[in-house]
N, C-alpha and C positions, 0 to 999 in steps of 0.2 A: 789493874787498866791496861784494857785489850791493846791489840795491834792499832782497831780500826780508831781507838779514841786517843791513843797516842801520833798517828798520822794528822788527823783532820787536826789536834792541836800546834802541830810542827807547820802544818800547811798556814794554820791563824798565825802564827808567830812569825813564818817567813814571808807570807805576803804582805805584814804591816812592818818589817824591815824594807821592803823597798816602799811602800806606801808614805811610812810617816815621813824618812827623810826628804822625798818626792816633794808632798804637801809642805814642811819646813822650809825647802828651797824655794820652792812659789811664793810663798805667803808671808815667811818669817824672816828668813836672808835675803834674801831677792835674787835674783837672777843676773845683775851684774856684779854682785858677791862670787858666784859661780862661775862667770866669766872671768874675774880675776885669779880665783883658783886654777880656771885649766889654764890660761894665758902662760901660766909657772912650770907649765908640763910641756916639754918636747912635741909630746905625744899630738898636742889638741891645740897649739900653739898657733898654729895656721887657718884655725877658726876658730876660735873659742866659743864665740856667740852662737854659732849654729851647736856645737857640742855640747854648750851648756842647755838647749832648750832638747836635746835631742836626749840626755841624762834627765831633767825634770821629768819630762814628758814620759821617759822611759818608767823610769819611777812609779809614778802614779798607776801609768793604765796596766803597768804588768803587777804592783802590788795588788791592784784592785782583781785583776784575772787571777791572780792567785788563790785569795780571799775567793773569789766565784766560783773557786775548782774549776775553770774553764780551759779547757786542752792542755792539762800540765806538760802533757810530752813535749809543749812546744813554747808555752808562755815561760817554763824556769829558764831557758838559754837567754835570754837577754841579762836577768839578774846573776846568772854564772858568770855572765861576761861581764859586768857591772862588778861584780866583788874580785875577780882576777884580776881587772885593770886597776881596781881600788888596792888590790896587795900588793901589788908592783911596781906601783907610782907613788900612792900619797902613804903608804903604811910600810912602804920599804925601810927598815932600819928599826924599826919599831916592832922588835918582834911579838910580844903578848896580839895587838893590832893587826898585826901580819896573820898570824896564826888563827887570829879571829875571822879573818875574812875568808881564810881558806878551809874554815869549819863552814862556814856559812855556805860558801860556793857548793862544798860536799854535800851539805843539807839538800837544796835544789837539786841535787841528782838524785839523790834517795827520793825526794818527793816524786819526782820524774818514774823512777823505778816502782812508786807503790801503784801506781795506777793499772 
């Protein structure tokens, strides 16, 4: 497998890493559950409804943008922020999950550099 094929597979998987959870939050889990999750976090407790919709829409929009390979030098930054915030808030203390979020964030950086 050559470098281009590997980077294409990486881009598709990273796009799905954003898109699928966003769609699940929108259609299965529901925004109320996301609001509840964010309400317990001091970073987002001042406006959890607002941040829930920012998260849901960001995951969907940037997942699609990455799948479409649209302006990757810019579109990878929100997913990087999402992964880092999730790592240091939700995944903190669960070391395998924490490290997984960091690895995913670093892969978005690699995707940005590949262009």
